[in-house]
C-alpha positions as CSV (number, residue, x, y, z in Angstrom):
1,M,122.6,117.5,62.2
2,K,120.7,120.4,62.8
3,K,117.6,120.7,64.9
4,L,115.3,123.9,65.7
5,V,112.4,123.8,68.3
6,F,109.7,126.0,67.5
7,R,107.4,126.6,71.1
8,I,105.3,128.9,72.7
9,P,107.5,131.3,75.1
10,A,107.3,130.0,78.8
11,T,106.0,133.3,79.8
12,A,102.9,132.2,78.7
13,L,102.9,130.3,81.7
14,L,102.0,133.3,83.7
15,A,98.8,133.5,82.5
16,A,97.9,130.3,84.2
17,G,98.9,131.5,86.9
18,L,96.9,134.6,86.7
19,I,93.9,132.5,85.7
20,A,94.0,130.6,88.7
21,I,94.1,133.5,90.9
22,C,91.0,135.1,89.0
23,V,89.2,131.7,89.5
24,T,89.9,131.2,93.3
25,P,87.3,133.6,94.7
26,V,84.5,131.7,92.6
27,A,85.9,128.1,92.9
28,W,85.7,128.1,97.0
29,L,82.1,129.7,96.4
30,A,80.1,126.3,96.6
31,P,81.2,122.7,96.7
32,G,82.4,121.1,93.2
33,L,83.3,124.3,91.6
34,Q,86.9,124.0,92.6
35,A,86.8,122.3,89.0
36,L,87.2,125.6,87.7
37,Y,91.2,125.1,88.0
38,V,90.8,122.6,84.9
39,L,90.8,125.6,83.2
40,P,94.5,127.0,84.2
41,L,95.8,123.4,83.9
42,G,94.5,123.1,80.7
43,Y,96.0,126.2,79.4
44,A,99.3,125.4,81.0
45,Y,99.2,122.0,79.4
46,W,98.4,123.2,76.0
47,V,101.5,126.1,76.4
48,L,103.7,123.5,77.5
49,R,102.8,120.6,74.6
50,N,102.6,122.3,71.6
51,R,105.5,122.6,69.6
52,T,107.3,121.9,66.2
53,T,110.5,120.4,65.9
54,V,112.4,120.8,62.4
55,T,115.5,118.8,61.3
56,E,116.9,118.4,57.7
57,E,114.8,115.1,57.3
58,T,111.7,115.8,59.1
59,I,108.9,118.0,60.7
60,V,107.5,116.7,64.2
61,A,104.4,118.9,65.0
62,R,103.2,118.1,68.6
63,G,99.9,119.4,69.6
64,V,97.6,118.8,72.6
65,F,96.2,115.5,71.4
66,G,98.7,113.8,69.1
67,T,101.9,113.9,67.0
68,T,102.6,114.3,63.3
69,T,105.6,113.7,62.0
70,L,106.5,114.6,58.0
71,S,109.5,113.8,56.2
72,W,110.3,116.7,53.9
73,S,109.4,114.9,50.9
74,E,106.1,114.4,51.7
75,V,105.8,118.2,52.1
76,K,104.7,119.9,48.9
77,S,104.6,123.4,50.2
78,I,104.2,125.9,53.4
79,R,100.9,127.8,53.7
80,L,101.0,130.9,55.3
81,V,98.3,132.0,57.5
82,Q,97.1,135.7,58.3
83,K,96.9,135.5,61.9
84,G,98.0,132.1,63.1
85,W,100.5,129.0,62.6
86,L,102.0,127.8,59.5
87,R,100.7,124.8,57.9
88,A,102.6,122.3,55.9
89,V,101.0,121.4,52.7
90,R,100.9,117.3,51.6
91,E,101.5,116.0,48.5
92,D,97.7,114.9,48.7
93,A,96.7,118.3,49.7
94,S,96.0,117.6,53.3
95,E,97.4,120.2,55.9
96,V,99.4,120.0,59.0
97,T,99.4,122.9,61.4
98,L,102.9,123.6,62.8
99,P,102.0,124.8,66.3
100,A,104.6,128.2,67.6
101,V,105.8,128.5,64.0
102,R,104.9,132.0,62.4
103,F,106.1,134.0,59.3
104,M,108.8,135.5,61.2
105,H,110.4,132.0,61.6
106,L,110.9,131.6,57.9
107,P,114.4,132.4,57.4
108,A,115.3,129.7,60.4
109,L,113.0,127.3,58.6
110,S,114.9,127.6,55.4
111,L,118.2,127.5,57.2
112,V,117.2,124.3,58.9
113,S,115.5,122.6,56.4
114,G,118.4,123.0,54.0
115,G,116.7,125.5,51.4
116,R,113.7,123.4,50.9
117,V,111.6,126.3,52.2
118,P,112.5,129.7,50.6
119,D,113.4,132.2,52.5
120,P,111.7,135.5,52.1
121,T,114.4,138.0,53.4
122,I,116.6,137.1,50.4
123,T,116.3,139.2,47.7
124,A,117.7,138.7,44.2
125,E,120.4,142.1,43.6
126,E,122.0,142.6,40.6
127,P,125.7,143.0,40.7
128,A,127.0,146.3,41.6
129,E,129.2,146.7,38.3
130,V,125.9,146.3,36.5
131,A,124.0,149.1,38.7
132,E,127.0,151.5,37.9
133,D,126.8,150.6,34.4
134,V,123.0,151.4,34.0
135,T,123.3,154.5,35.7
136,E,126.3,155.8,34.0
137,D,124.6,155.1,30.4
138,A,121.4,156.5,31.1
139,P,121.8,160.2,30.5
140,K,123.5,159.2,27.1
141,V,120.7,157.1,26.2
142,A,118.2,160.2,26.8
143,E,120.7,162.3,24.8
144,E,120.2,159.9,21.7
145,K,116.5,159.8,21.7
146,S,116.2,163.6,22.1
147,V,118.7,164.0,19.1
148,Q,116.9,161.6,17.0
149,S,113.4,163.0,17.9
150,E,114.9,166.8,16.6
151,K,115.9,164.7,13.2
């Protein structure tokens, strides 16, 4: 069975460490400011928790506060978002955000979904033979038109 997991890259955890380092001088100025360490911990939890798992049968979107499981039969379309994660549109027009899935992931999503999601990188090309015939006939057609216009 094909399975693909989309996650936020683990290198994003470096930002949580940097936030912790930056918060440290302020956190020890007064009692109770140590609560500022919740910021980097919350961010690290967000990075580790958000993910989308796609199989041939289902989509599992896991966010910070819950998990949504959709079967492919429930999905009407995939909505592209300008600057953000893709969204699965259900039959009832409600949307489910697919964490960590972006436009660049559509070819992989198409492969795992068994073609339920169209791959935008595939173009409908004509066979090479047809293209050659068209280019060979083009001068003849132009000559015929000029001869007809002279008459």
